[in-house]
C-alpha positions as CSV (number, residue, x, y, z in Angstrom):
1,M,0.0,0.0,0.0
2,G,1.5,3.4,1.0
3,E,5.0,4.6,1.2
4,A,5.6,5.8,4.8
5,V,4.1,4.6,8.0
6,E,4.2,6.1,11.4
7,I,2.8,5.1,14.8
8,L,1.6,8.2,16.7
9,L,1.0,8.3,20.4
10,S,-0.8,10.6,22.7
11,N,-2.5,10.6,26.1
12,N,-5.8,11.9,24.8
13,G,-6.0,9.7,21.7
14,L,-5.0,12.5,19.3
15,S,-1.8,12.4,17.4
16,N,0.9,14.6,18.9
17,G,3.7,13.9,16.5
18,T,6.0,11.2,15.3
19,L,8.1,9.4,17.9
20,D,11.7,8.6,17.0
21,N,13.7,5.5,17.9
22,Q,15.2,7.1,21.1
23,I,11.7,7.8,22.5
24,L,10.6,4.3,21.6
25,D,13.6,2.8,23.4
26,E,12.8,4.9,26.5
27,E,9.1,3.8,26.6
28,P,9.1,0.2,25.3
29,Q,5.9,-0.8,27.1
30,K,3.7,2.2,26.0
31,K,0.7,1.2,23.8
32,C,0.2,2.7,20.4
33,C,-2.8,4.8,19.7
34,W,-2.9,5.4,16.0
35,Y,-1.5,3.9,12.8
36,E,-0.9,6.3,10.0
37,E,0.0,5.4,6.4
38,E,0.9,7.7,3.6
39,L,-1.0,6.6,0.5
40,D,0.3,9.4,-1.7
41,E,2.3,12.6,-1.2
42,D,-0.8,14.5,-0.1
43,L,-3.0,11.7,1.2
44,K,-2.8,9.7,4.5
45,W,-5.1,7.5,6.4
46,S,-5.1,6.3,10.0
47,F,-6.9,4.0,12.4
48,A,-6.9,3.5,16.1
49,L,-4.8,0.8,17.8
50,N,-5.0,-1.2,21.0
51,S,-1.3,-2.1,20.8
52,T,1.5,-3.4,18.8
53,L,1.6,-7.1,19.5
54,H,4.8,-8.2,17.8
55,R,7.7,-6.7,15.9
56,G,10.6,-8.3,14.0
57,T,13.1,-7.7,11.2
58,S,14.2,-10.3,8.8
59,E,16.9,-10.3,6.2
60,Y,14.4,-9.0,3.7
61,Q,11.7,-7.0,5.5
62,D,10.2,-5.5,8.6
63,I,7.3,-7.4,10.2
64,V,4.7,-6.0,12.6
65,L,1.5,-7.4,14.0
66,L,-0.9,-4.8,15.2
67,D,-4.0,-5.1,17.3
68,T,-6.3,-2.6,15.7
69,K,-9.6,-1.4,17.1
70,H,-11.4,-1.6,13.7
71,F,-9.8,-4.4,11.8
72,G,-8.6,-6.8,14.5
73,K,-5.1,-8.2,14.1
74,A,-3.3,-6.6,11.1
75,L,-0.1,-7.9,9.5
76,M,2.3,-5.2,8.2
77,I,5.3,-6.0,6.0
78,D,7.6,-3.1,5.4
79,G,5.0,-0.8,6.8
80,K,2.3,-1.8,4.3
81,M,-0.9,-3.5,5.1
82,Q,-0.8,-7.2,4.1
83,S,-4.0,-8.5,5.6
84,A,-6.4,-7.7,8.4
85,E,-8.3,-10.1,10.5
86,T,-11.8,-8.8,9.7
87,D,-11.5,-8.7,5.9
88,E,-8.6,-10.8,4.7
89,F,-11.1,-13.4,3.5
90,V,-12.1,-11.1,0.7
91,Y,-8.6,-10.9,-0.7
92,H,-7.8,-14.6,-0.3
93,E,-11.1,-16.0,-1.5
94,C,-10.7,-13.8,-4.7
95,L,-7.1,-14.9,-5.2
96,I,-7.6,-18.6,-4.7
97,H,-11.1,-19.9,-5.5
98,P,-11.8,-18.5,-9.1
99,P,-9.0,-20.4,-10.8
100,L,-9.6,-23.6,-8.7
101,I,-13.2,-23.5,-9.6
102,Y,-12.6,-22.9,-13.4
103,H,-10.0,-25.7,-13.6
104,P,-11.8,-28.9,-14.5
105,N,-10.0,-31.1,-11.9
106,P,-7.1,-29.4,-10.0
107,K,-4.8,-31.7,-8.0
108,T,-1.5,-29.8,-7.6
109,V,-0.9,-26.1,-6.7
110,F,2.3,-24.0,-6.5
111,I,2.1,-20.8,-4.4
112,M,4.7,-18.1,-4.9
113,G,5.0,-16.2,-1.7
114,G,2.0,-16.8,0.6
115,G,4.1,-16.7,3.8
116,E,1.2,-15.9,6.1
117,G,-0.5,-19.2,5.3
118,S,-3.9,-17.8,4.3
119,A,-3.5,-18.7,0.6
120,A,-2.7,-22.3,1.5
121,R,-5.6,-22.3,3.9
122,E,-8.0,-21.5,1.1
123,V,-6.5,-23.9,-1.4
124,L,-6.7,-26.7,1.2
125,K,-10.5,-26.2,1.5
126,H,-10.7,-28.0,-1.9
127,K,-11.2,-31.7,-1.3
128,N,-9.6,-32.8,-4.6
129,I,-6.3,-31.0,-4.0
130,E,-3.5,-33.6,-3.4
131,K,-0.4,-31.4,-3.1
132,V,0.3,-27.7,-2.3
133,V,3.8,-26.3,-2.6
134,M,4.1,-23.0,-0.8
135,C,7.4,-21.3,-1.6
136,D,8.3,-18.1,0.3
137,I,11.7,-16.4,0.4
138,D,11.5,-15.3,4.0
139,Q,11.8,-18.0,6.8
140,E,11.2,-15.4,9.5
141,V,7.9,-14.2,8.0
142,V,6.7,-17.8,7.8
143,D,7.8,-18.5,11.3
144,F,6.2,-15.3,12.6
145,C,2.9,-16.0,10.9
146,R,2.8,-19.6,11.9
147,K,3.3,-18.5,15.5
148,H,0.9,-15.5,15.7
149,L,-1.8,-16.1,13.1
150,S,-3.9,-18.8,14.7
151,A,-6.5,-18.9,11.9
152,N,-3.9,-20.6,9.7
153,S,-2.5,-23.1,12.2
154,E,-4.3,-26.1,10.6
155,A,-3.1,-25.2,7.1
156,F,0.5,-25.2,8.3
157,R,0.0,-28.6,9.9
158,N,-1.8,-30.1,6.8
159,E,0.0,-33.1,5.4
160,R,-0.8,-32.0,1.8
161,L,1.3,-28.8,2.3
162,D,4.9,-28.8,1.2
163,L,6.6,-25.6,2.6
164,I,9.7,-24.5,0.9
165,I,11.9,-21.5,1.8
166,N,13.5,-20.2,-1.4
167,D,13.2,-17.6,-4.1
168,A,10.1,-18.7,-6.1
169,K,11.7,-18.0,-9.4
170,A,14.7,-20.2,-8.7
171,E,12.4,-22.9,-7.2
172,L,10.1,-23.1,-10.2
173,E,13.1,-23.0,-12.6
174,K,14.7,-26.1,-11.0
175,R,11.6,-28.2,-10.6
176,E,10.7,-30.8,-13.3
177,E,7.0,-31.3,-12.3
178,K,4.1,-29.2,-13.7
179,Y,1.2,-27.9,-11.8
180,D,-2.6,-27.4,-12.4
181,L,-2.5,-24.0,-10.7
182,I,0.3,-21.5,-10.0
183,I,-0.6,-18.6,-7.6
184,G,1.2,-15.3,-7.3
185,D,0.5,-14.3,-3.6
186,L,3.4,-11.8,-3.8
187,A,4.2,-8.5,-2.3
188,D,3.5,-5.5,-4.6
189,P,6.2,-4.6,-7.1
190,V,8.3,-2.0,-5.2
191,E,11.5,-0.5,-6.6
192,G,14.5,-2.3,-5.0
193,G,12.2,-5.1,-3.7
194,P,12.7,-8.8,-4.4
195,C,9.3,-9.3,-6.1
196,Y,9.0,-7.1,-9.2
197,Q,10.9,-9.6,-11.5
198,L,8.1,-12.1,-10.8
199,Y,5.7,-9.7,-12.7
200,T,7.7,-9.6,-15.9
201,K,6.9,-11.0,-19.3
202,S,10.2,-13.0,-19.5
203,F,9.4,-14.7,-16.1
204,Y,5.8,-15.5,-17.2
205,E,6.9,-16.7,-20.6
206,E,10.2,-18.6,-19.9
207,I,9.8,-19.9,-16.4
208,L,6.2,-19.9,-15.2
209,K,4.1,-21.0,-18.2
210,P,6.3,-24.0,-18.9
211,K,5.5,-25.3,-15.4
212,L,1.8,-25.3,-16.0
213,K,0.0,-28.3,-17.3
214,D,-2.0,-28.0,-20.6
215,S,-5.2,-27.0,-18.8
216,G,-3.2,-25.1,-16.1
217,I,-4.2,-21.7,-14.8
218,F,-2.1,-18.9,-13.4
219,V,-3.5,-16.3,-11.0
220,T,-1.8,-13.3,-9.4
221,Q,-2.7,-10.4,-7.1
222,A,-2.3,-7.3,-9.2
223,G,-2.4,-4.3,-6.9
224,P,-4.8,-1.4,-6.5
225,A,-7.5,-1.3,-9.2
226,G,-9.5,1.8,-8.3
227,V,-10.6,4.6,-10.5
228,L,-7.6,6.7,-9.5
229,T,-5.1,3.8,-9.0
230,H,-5.6,1.1,-11.7
231,K,-2.8,2.5,-13.9
232,E,-0.2,2.2,-11.2
233,V,0.4,-1.6,-11.8
234,F,-2.9,-3.3,-12.4
235,S,-3.4,-2.4,-16.1
236,S,0.3,-3.3,-16.8
237,I,0.1,-6.7,-15.2
238,Y,-3.0,-7.4,-17.1
239,N,-1.5,-6.3,-20.4
240,T,1.7,-8.3,-19.8
241,L,-0.2,-11.5,-19.2
242,R,-2.2,-10.8,-22.4
243,N,1.1,-11.0,-24.2
244,V,1.8,-14.5,-22.8
245,F,-1.5,-16.3,-22.5
246,K,-4.5,-16.8,-24.9
247,Y,-7.2,-16.1,-22.3
248,V,-6.8,-13.5,-19.5
249,V,-9.5,-12.3,-17.0
250,A,-9.1,-9.4,-14.7
251,Y,-11.4,-8.9,-11.7
252,T,-11.7,-6.7,-8.7
253,A,-13.2,-6.3,-5.2
254,H,-13.2,-3.7,-2.5
255,V,-10.9,-4.6,0.5
256,P,-11.7,-2.1,3.3
257,S,-8.3,-2.4,5.1
258,F,-6.5,-1.7,1.8
259,V,-8.6,1.5,1.4
260,D,-9.1,0.7,-2.3
261,T,-10.5,-1.6,-4.9
262,W,-8.1,-4.4,-5.4
263,G,-7.2,-6.4,-8.6
264,W,-6.4,-9.9,-9.5
265,V,-5.7,-11.4,-12.9
266,M,-6.0,-15.1,-14.0
267,A,-4.6,-16.5,-17.2
268,S,-4.6,-19.7,-19.2
269,D,-4.5,-21.1,-22.7
270,Q,-7.9,-22.6,-22.1
271,P,-11.0,-20.4,-22.1
272,F,-12.9,-19.4,-18.9
273,V,-16.5,-20.4,-19.5
274,L,-18.8,-21.0,-16.6
275,E,-22.3,-19.8,-15.8
276,P,-23.1,-18.6,-12.2
277,N,-25.0,-21.8,-11.3
278,Q,-22.1,-23.9,-12.6
279,I,-19.7,-22.0,-10.3
280,D,-22.1,-22.4,-7.4
281,N,-22.4,-26.1,-8.1
282,R,-18.6,-26.6,-8.1
283,I,-18.2,-24.6,-4.9
284,E,-20.8,-26.9,-3.3
285,E,-19.1,-30.1,-4.7
286,R,-15.5,-29.3,-4.1
287,I,-15.1,-27.1,-1.0
288,D,-15.2,-28.1,2.6
289,G,-17.1,-25.4,4.5
290,E,-18.7,-22.3,3.2
291,L,-17.2,-19.3,1.5
292,L,-17.9,-16.0,3.1
293,Y,-17.6,-13.7,0.0
294,L,-17.7,-15.5,-3.3
295,N,-20.4,-17.2,-5.2
296,G,-21.1,-17.4,-8.9
297,T,-22.9,-14.2,-9.4
298,T,-20.4,-12.2,-7.2
299,F,-17.5,-13.5,-9.2
300,L,-18.9,-12.8,-12.6
301,S,-19.9,-9.3,-11.6
302,S,-16.4,-8.7,-10.3
303,T,-15.1,-9.2,-13.9
304,V,-17.1,-6.2,-15.1
305,M,-15.1,-3.0,-14.7
306,N,-16.5,0.6,-14.6
307,K,-15.9,2.6,-17.8
308,I,-12.7,4.3,-16.6
309,V,-10.9,1.1,-15.5
310,H,-12.2,-0.9,-18.5
311,Q,-10.7,1.7,-20.9
312,G,-7.5,1.8,-18.9
313,L,-7.1,-2.0,-19.3
314,M,-8.0,-2.0,-23.0
315,N,-5.7,0.9,-23.8
316,E,-2.7,-0.2,-21.8
317,T,0.4,-0.8,-23.9
318,H,3.1,-1.2,-21.2
319,V,4.6,-4.6,-20.7
320,Y,6.6,-5.5,-17.6
321,T,10.3,-6.1,-18.3
322,E,13.3,-6.1,-16.0
323,D,14.4,-2.8,-17.6
324,D,11.0,-1.2,-17.8
325,A,8.9,-2.0,-14.7
326,R,6.3,0.0,-12.9
327,F,6.4,0.3,-9.1
328,L,4.1,1.2,-6.3
329,R,5.4,3.9,-4.1
330,G,8.4,3.0,-2.0
331,Y,9.2,1.7,1.4
332,G,7.5,2.2,4.7
333,K,8.2,1.2,8.3
334,A,6.0,0.7,11.4
335,Y,7.1,2.2,14.6
336,G,5.6,1.5,18.0
337,A,5.9,-0.2,21.3
């Protein structure tokens, strides 16, 4: 999400300025009151906190778990909202279930990223899945989430899950097997970050697509997709995949804790053709439990863009390459007790 993040404290619940590291060291037990994130140079948003539950720094990124008054537990990576307890199901159901439902008989899944375990949790709801490989580069993020995000405990213990700590690009490149579904549950493309190369045409064309079976489907999160934000990376990811796959579907949903409409793109060399009742029937047949957000009508409506976003997708000419990438705004940190 945004570039810079600050935790602001005050006795009366109102922000009284940014605390530096010296003050934080002097008052390590004091609870945070507000989380503030800079969405743009002239736009910020904030929400009230009960406390900062856990903080850590890995080789790759800063990790913070917040206890928020409005969204419950919220996971921050490099100061950016990754998921919040009250609405993460919207993001993860949209990422995982459409491609699994459209695939005629998915058995094997490869997740790029997904360290918090929520993507694997949703995949494992499908009774016909035999193997899920989750490949995340950051051992400390995985350990942190396994310890603190209790909603995903069963997924981490599931015998069908094969957890790999490695760069997803290198892991896919060296593997001989092919998969029914490959999922990009990656951080947003940020300049200097480790993920942007996993959004490039060369990666999709030379490494990822050869690891899909003939009826295989690729799906990726694709960043903000709102009226004012869809040209940041969403339209470019969509256009890049159109240059690699025969059939590409973009879809969106509002995620409250992201403060925006969010985008996903799925792609295949086989067409996506299902009616709402067929989607509902497959959900009923294949999934253990009940989905909170998605059904057939909801999904198909999510593929219909408003006029501005639709034109932005259709008119996009940019293709992601290593030398010509688009990035969301830079790096943020979370500070607090």
